[in-house]
PyMOL Python script that loads the backbone (N, CA, C, O; Angstrom):
from pymol import cmd

cmd.read_pdbstr("""\
ATOM      1  N   UNK A   1     126.139 117.911  71.633  1.00  0.00           N
ATOM      2  CA  UNK A   1     125.153 117.123  72.246  1.00  0.00           C
ATOM      3  C   UNK A   1     124.227 118.112  73.052  1.00  0.00           C
ATOM      4  O   UNK A   1     124.664 118.989  73.796  1.00  0.00           O
ATOM      5  N   UNK A   2     122.899 117.862  72.811  1.00  0.00           N
ATOM      6  CA  UNK A   2     121.956 118.870  73.467  1.00  0.00           C
ATOM      7  C   UNK A   2     121.542 118.300  74.884  1.00  0.00           C
ATOM      8  O   UNK A   2     121.481 117.087  75.087  1.00  0.00           O
ATOM      9  N   UNK A   3     121.272 119.213  75.817  1.00  0.00           N
ATOM     10  CA  UNK A   3     120.862 118.670  77.064  1.00  0.00           C
ATOM     11  C   UNK A   3     119.364 118.384  77.061  1.00  0.00           C
ATOM     12  O   UNK A   3     118.563 119.100  76.461  1.00  0.00           O
ATOM     13  N   UNK A   4     118.997 117.214  77.818  1.00  0.00           N
ATOM     14  CA  UNK A   4     117.690 116.894  77.966  1.00  0.00           C
ATOM     15  C   UNK A   4     116.841 117.862  78.801  1.00  0.00           C
ATOM     16  O   UNK A   4     117.350 118.344  79.813  1.00  0.00           O
ATOM     17  N   UNK A   5     115.655 118.166  78.473  1.00  0.00           N
ATOM     18  CA  UNK A   5     114.871 119.067  79.416  1.00  0.00           C
ATOM     19  C   UNK A   5     114.691 118.688  80.915  1.00  0.00           C
ATOM     20  O   UNK A   5     114.499 119.522  81.799  1.00  0.00           O
ATOM     21  N   UNK A   6     114.775 117.312  81.114  1.00  0.00           N
ATOM     22  CA  UNK A   6     114.622 116.876  82.443  1.00  0.00           C
ATOM     23  C   UNK A   6     115.816 117.202  83.185  1.00  0.00           C
ATOM     24  O   UNK A   6     115.710 117.200  84.412  1.00  0.00           O
ATOM     25  N   UNK A   7     117.039 117.509  82.622  1.00  0.00           N
ATOM     26  CA  UNK A   7     118.149 117.951  83.458  1.00  0.00           C
ATOM     27  C   UNK A   7     118.440 119.401  83.683  1.00  0.00           C
ATOM     28  O   UNK A   7     119.449 119.798  84.267  1.00  0.00           O
ATOM     29  N   UNK A   8     117.656 120.048  83.270  1.00  0.00           N
ATOM     30  CA  UNK A   8     117.812 121.535  83.313  1.00  0.00           C
ATOM     31  C   UNK A   8     117.265 122.033  84.674  1.00  0.00           C
ATOM     32  O   UNK A   8     116.317 121.504  85.255  1.00  0.00           O
ATOM     33  N   UNK A   9     118.010 123.185  85.155  1.00  0.00           N
ATOM     34  CA  UNK A   9     117.598 123.680  86.559  1.00  0.00           C
ATOM     35  C   UNK A   9     116.276 124.197  86.389  1.00  0.00           C
ATOM     36  O   UNK A   9     115.973 124.829  85.377  1.00  0.00           O
ATOM     37  N   UNK A  10     115.405 123.949  87.393  1.00  0.00           N
ATOM     38  CA  UNK A  10     114.059 124.645  87.385  1.00  0.00           C
ATOM     39  C   UNK A  10     114.229 126.120  87.434  1.00  0.00           C
ATOM     40  O   UNK A  10     115.282 126.601  87.852  1.00  0.00           O
ATOM     41  N   UNK A  11     113.163 126.919  86.995  1.00  0.00           N
ATOM     42  CA  UNK A  11     113.199 128.263  87.165  1.00  0.00           C
ATOM     43  C   UNK A  11     113.076 128.602  88.660  1.00  0.00           C
ATOM     44  O   UNK A  11     112.451 127.921  89.474  1.00  0.00           O
ATOM     45  N   UNK A  12     113.786 129.801  88.936  1.00  0.00           N
ATOM     46  CA  UNK A  12     113.685 130.270  90.383  1.00  0.00           C
ATOM     47  C   UNK A  12     112.106 130.766  90.612  1.00  0.00           C
ATOM     48  O   UNK A  12     111.482 131.410  89.769  1.00  0.00           O
ATOM     49  N   UNK A  13     111.641 130.401  91.743  1.00  0.00           N
ATOM     50  CA  UNK A  13     110.364 130.928  92.163  1.00  0.00           C
ATOM     51  C   UNK A  13     110.414 132.174  92.803  1.00  0.00           C
ATOM     52  O   UNK A  13     111.538 132.661  92.927  1.00  0.00           O
ATOM     53  N   UNK A  14     109.449 132.807  93.243  1.00  0.00           N
ATOM     54  CA  UNK A  14     109.451 134.150  93.802  1.00  0.00           C
ATOM     55  C   UNK A  14     109.843 133.908  95.201  1.00  0.00           C
ATOM     56  O   UNK A  14     109.747 132.802  95.733  1.00  0.00           O
ATOM     57  N   UNK A  15     110.366 135.154  95.889  1.00  0.00           N
ATOM     58  CA  UNK A  15     110.914 135.124  97.235  1.00  0.00           C
ATOM     59  C   UNK A  15     109.699 134.535  98.155  1.00  0.00           C
ATOM     60  O   UNK A  15     108.565 135.011  98.103  1.00  0.00           O
ATOM     61  N   UNK A  16     110.050 133.490  98.967  1.00  0.00           N
ATOM     62  CA  UNK A  16     109.020 133.212  99.997  1.00  0.00           C
ATOM     63  C   UNK A  16     108.250 131.998  99.563  1.00  0.00           C
ATOM     64  O   UNK A  16     107.507 131.389 100.332  1.00  0.00           O
ATOM     65  N   UNK A  17     108.464 131.636  98.204  1.00  0.00           N
ATOM     66  CA  UNK A  17     107.574 130.428  97.907  1.00  0.00           C
ATOM     67  C   UNK A  17     108.420 129.208  98.315  1.00  0.00           C
ATOM     68  O   UNK A  17     109.651 129.242  98.286  1.00  0.00           O
ATOM     69  N   UNK A  18     107.685 128.085  98.712  1.00  0.00           N
ATOM     70  CA  UNK A  18     108.391 126.867  99.067  1.00  0.00           C
ATOM     71  C   UNK A  18     109.060 126.324  97.815  1.00  0.00           C
ATOM     72  O   UNK A  18     108.684 126.553  96.666  1.00  0.00           O
ATOM     73  N   UNK A  19     110.146 125.540  98.194  1.00  0.00           N
ATOM     74  CA  UNK A  19     110.877 124.722  97.094  1.00  0.00           C
ATOM     75  C   UNK A  19     109.874 123.674  96.542  1.00  0.00           C
ATOM     76  O   UNK A  19     109.101 123.043  97.264  1.00  0.00           O
ATOM     77  N   UNK A  20     109.961 123.542  95.140  1.00  0.00           N
ATOM     78  CA  UNK A  20     109.101 122.645  94.697  1.00  0.00           C
ATOM     79  C   UNK A  20     109.379 121.179  94.880  1.00  0.00           C
ATOM     80  O   UNK A  20     108.480 120.364  94.668  1.00  0.00           O
ATOM     81  N   UNK A  21     110.463 120.837  95.225  1.00  0.00           N
ATOM     82  CA  UNK A  21     111.072 119.504  95.464  1.00  0.00           C
ATOM     83  C   UNK A  21     110.924 119.004  97.050  1.00  0.00           C
ATOM     84  O   UNK A  21     111.112 117.849  97.431  1.00  0.00           O
ATOM     85  N   UNK A  22     110.607 119.950  97.748  1.00  0.00           N
ATOM     86  CA  UNK A  22     110.603 119.752  99.268  1.00  0.00           C
ATOM     87  C   UNK A  22     109.111 119.477  99.616  1.00  0.00           C
ATOM     88  O   UNK A  22     108.287 120.390  99.574  1.00  0.00           O
ATOM     89  N   UNK A  23     108.762 118.150  99.976  1.00  0.00           N
ATOM     90  CA  UNK A  23     107.362 117.870 100.112  1.00  0.00           C
ATOM     91  C   UNK A  23     106.973 117.624 101.624  1.00  0.00           C
ATOM     92  O   UNK A  23     105.799 117.727 101.979  1.00  0.00           O
ATOM     93  N   UNK A  24     107.998 117.291 102.519  1.00  0.00           N
ATOM     94  CA  UNK A  24     107.795 117.049 103.908  1.00  0.00           C
ATOM     95  C   UNK A  24     107.603 115.684 104.180  1.00  0.00           C
ATOM     96  O   UNK A  24     107.243 114.897 103.305  1.00  0.00           O
ATOM     97  N   UNK A  25     107.851 115.319 105.492  1.00  0.00           N
ATOM     98  CA  UNK A  25     107.829 113.965 105.919  1.00  0.00           C
ATOM     99  C   UNK A  25     106.501 113.233 105.659  1.00  0.00           C
ATOM    100  O   UNK A  25     106.545 112.035 105.380  1.00  0.00           O
ATOM    101  N   UNK A  26     105.491 113.786 105.722  1.00  0.00           N
ATOM    102  CA  UNK A  26     104.183 113.150 105.611  1.00  0.00           C
ATOM    103  C   UNK A  26     103.960 112.528 104.204  1.00  0.00           C
ATOM    104  O   UNK A  26     103.470 111.413 104.025  1.00  0.00           O
ATOM    105  N   UNK A  27     104.397 113.418 103.174  1.00  0.00           N
ATOM    106  CA  UNK A  27     104.285 112.985 101.822  1.00  0.00           C
ATOM    107  C   UNK A  27     105.213 111.785 101.518  1.00  0.00           C
ATOM    108  O   UNK A  27     104.798 110.820 100.876  1.00  0.00           O
ATOM    109  N   UNK A  28     106.456 111.861 101.983  1.00  0.00           N
ATOM    110  CA  UNK A  28     107.488 110.986 101.925  1.00  0.00           C
ATOM    111  C   UNK A  28     106.903 109.649 102.481  1.00  0.00           C
ATOM    112  O   UNK A  28     106.948 108.642 101.776  1.00  0.00           O
ATOM    113  N   UNK A  29     106.347 109.617 103.750  1.00  0.00           N
ATOM    114  CA  UNK A  29     105.851 108.498 104.314  1.00  0.00           C
ATOM    115  C   UNK A  29     104.724 107.875 103.552  1.00  0.00           C
ATOM    116  O   UNK A  29     104.612 106.650 103.489  1.00  0.00           O
ATOM    117  N   UNK A  30     103.871 108.710 102.962  1.00  0.00           N
ATOM    118  CA  UNK A  30     102.797 108.144 102.199  1.00  0.00           C
ATOM    119  C   UNK A  30     103.320 107.528 100.955  1.00  0.00           C
ATOM    120  O   UNK A  30     102.773 106.505 100.542  1.00  0.00           O
ATOM    121  N   UNK A  31     104.341 108.055 100.305  1.00  0.00           N
ATOM    122  CA  UNK A  31     105.010 107.415  99.088  1.00  0.00           C
ATOM    123  C   UNK A  31     105.467 105.966  99.532  1.00  0.00           C
ATOM    124  O   UNK A  31     105.088 104.957  98.937  1.00  0.00           O
ATOM    125  N   UNK A  32     106.320 105.944 100.639  1.00  0.00           N
ATOM    126  CA  UNK A  32     106.765 104.831 100.970  1.00  0.00           C
ATOM    127  C   UNK A  32     105.928 103.706 101.445  1.00  0.00           C
ATOM    128  O   UNK A  32     106.256 102.524 101.348  1.00  0.00           O
ATOM    129  N   UNK A  33     104.806 104.153 101.973  1.00  0.00           N
ATOM    130  CA  UNK A  33     103.580 103.234 102.144  1.00  0.00           C
ATOM    131  C   UNK A  33     103.122 102.451 100.739  1.00  0.00           C
ATOM    132  O   UNK A  33     103.076 101.225 100.635  1.00  0.00           O
ATOM    133  N   UNK A  34     102.867 103.186  99.918  1.00  0.00           N
ATOM    134  CA  UNK A  34     102.536 102.840  98.463  1.00  0.00           C
ATOM    135  C   UNK A  34     103.455 101.874  97.958  1.00  0.00           C
ATOM    136  O   UNK A  34     103.116 100.793  97.478  1.00  0.00           O
ATOM    137  N   UNK A  35     104.772 102.335  98.091  1.00  0.00           N
ATOM    138  CA  UNK A  35     105.741 101.297  97.473  1.00  0.00           C
ATOM    139  C   UNK A  35     105.848 100.129  98.194  1.00  0.00           C
ATOM    140  O   UNK A  35     106.187  99.114  97.586  1.00  0.00           O
ATOM    141  N   UNK A  36     105.591 100.074  99.542  1.00  0.00           N
ATOM    142  CA  UNK A  36     105.631  98.906 100.322  1.00  0.00           C
ATOM    143  C   UNK A  36     104.413  97.920 100.163  1.00  0.00           C
ATOM    144  O   UNK A  36     104.526  96.695 100.210  1.00  0.00           O
ATOM    145  N   UNK A  37     103.315  98.558  99.982  1.00  0.00           N
ATOM    146  CA  UNK A  37     102.095  97.867  99.590  1.00  0.00           C
ATOM    147  C   UNK A  37     102.304  97.160  97.983  1.00  0.00           C
ATOM    148  O   UNK A  37     102.035  95.970  97.813  1.00  0.00           O
ATOM    149  N   UNK A  38     102.684  97.812  97.131  1.00  0.00           N
ATOM    150  CA  UNK A  38     102.880  97.436  95.808  1.00  0.00           C
ATOM    151  C   UNK A  38     104.104  96.088  95.906  1.00  0.00           C
ATOM    152  O   UNK A  38     104.086  95.117  95.149  1.00  0.00           O
ATOM    153  N   UNK A  39     104.923  96.266  96.795  1.00  0.00           N
ATOM    154  CA  UNK A  39     105.948  95.258  96.766  1.00  0.00           C
ATOM    155  C   UNK A  39     105.325  93.935  97.428  1.00  0.00           C
ATOM    156  O   UNK A  39     105.668  92.826  97.016  1.00  0.00           O
ATOM    157  N   UNK A  40     104.487  94.075  98.367  1.00  0.00           N
ATOM    158  CA  UNK A  40     103.885  92.980  98.932  1.00  0.00           C
ATOM    159  C   UNK A  40     102.894  92.207  97.997  1.00  0.00           C
ATOM    160  O   UNK A  40     102.781  90.981  98.009  1.00  0.00           O
ATOM    161  N   UNK A  41     102.094  93.165  97.076  1.00  0.00           N
ATOM    162  CA  UNK A  41     101.295  92.528  96.085  1.00  0.00           C
ATOM    163  C   UNK A  41     102.090  91.762  95.055  1.00  0.00           C
ATOM    164  O   UNK A  41     101.659  90.688  94.636  1.00  0.00           O
ATOM    165  N   UNK A  42     103.211  92.257  94.636  1.00  0.00           N
ATOM    166  CA  UNK A  42     104.004  91.599  93.588  1.00  0.00           C
ATOM    167  C   UNK A  42     104.617  90.416  94.254  1.00  0.00           C
ATOM    168  O   UNK A  42     104.716  89.399  93.568  1.00  0.00           O
ATOM    169  N   UNK A  43     105.067  90.388  95.548  1.00  0.00           N
ATOM    170  CA  UNK A  43     105.450  89.238  96.017  1.00  0.00           C
ATOM    171  C   UNK A  43     104.379  88.064  96.217  1.00  0.00           C
ATOM    172  O   UNK A  43     104.660  86.873  96.087  1.00  0.00           O
ATOM    173  N   UNK A  44     103.243  88.508  96.516  1.00  0.00           N
ATOM    174  CA  UNK A  44     102.133  87.542  96.605  1.00  0.00           C
ATOM    175  C   UNK A  44     101.827  87.044  95.224  1.00  0.00           C
ATOM    176  O   UNK A  44     101.583  85.844  95.098  1.00  0.00           O
ATOM    177  N   UNK A  45     101.811  87.885  94.098  1.00  0.00           N
ATOM    178  CA  UNK A  45     101.523  87.249  92.904  1.00  0.00           C
ATOM    179  C   UNK A  45     102.667  86.405  92.426  1.00  0.00           C
ATOM    180  O   UNK A  45     102.398  85.589  91.545  1.00  0.00           O
ATOM    181  N   UNK A  46     103.892  86.470  92.862  1.00  0.00           N
ATOM    182  CA  UNK A  46     104.985  85.743  92.388  1.00  0.00           C
ATOM    183  C   UNK A  46     104.881  84.308  93.209  1.00  0.00           C
ATOM    184  O   UNK A  46     105.436  83.284  92.809  1.00  0.00           O
ATOM    185  N   UNK A  47     104.127  84.382  94.354  1.00  0.00           N
ATOM    186  CA  UNK A  47     104.116  83.165  95.215  1.00  0.00           C
ATOM    187  C   UNK A  47     102.762  82.475  94.738  1.00  0.00           C
ATOM    188  O   UNK A  47     102.315  81.525  95.381  1.00  0.00           O
ATOM    189  N   UNK A  48     102.211  82.886  93.779  1.00  0.00           N
ATOM    190  CA  UNK A  48     100.805  82.211  93.212  1.00  0.00           C
ATOM    191  C   UNK A  48      99.778  82.635  94.113  1.00  0.00           C
ATOM    192  O   UNK A  48      98.777  81.930  93.982  1.00  0.00           O
ATOM    193  N   UNK A  49      99.644  83.620  95.067  1.00  0.00           N
ATOM    194  CA  UNK A  49      98.523  84.128  95.790  1.00  0.00           C
ATOM    195  C   UNK A  49      97.899  85.231  95.120  1.00  0.00           C
ATOM    196  O   UNK A  49      98.628  86.016  94.514  1.00  0.00           O
ATOM    197  N   UNK A  50      96.480  85.433  95.140  1.00  0.00           N
ATOM    198  CA  UNK A  50      96.050  86.605  94.689  1.00  0.00           C
ATOM    199  C   UNK A  50      96.285  87.881  95.375  1.00  0.00           C
ATOM    200  O   UNK A  50      95.854  88.930  94.895  1.00  0.00           O
TER     201      UNK A  50
END
""", "prot")
cmd.dss("prot")
cmd.show_as("cartoon", "prot")
cmd.util.cbc("prot")
cmd.orient("prot")
C-alpha cells in the first residue's frame, strides 16, 4: 500500500523559519468567525429565510 502524499511529513525548513502550520490566534479567530457566519447562513436557509 502506498502512502498518500497528504500524510507525508513536510520538509524541514531552514533554521529560524516559522512552522508552516502555526498561524497564530488572530488567524484562528478569523477562521472561526467565518465558520460561524456560514453556519448562521445555513441555519437561516434551512428555516426558509434568505
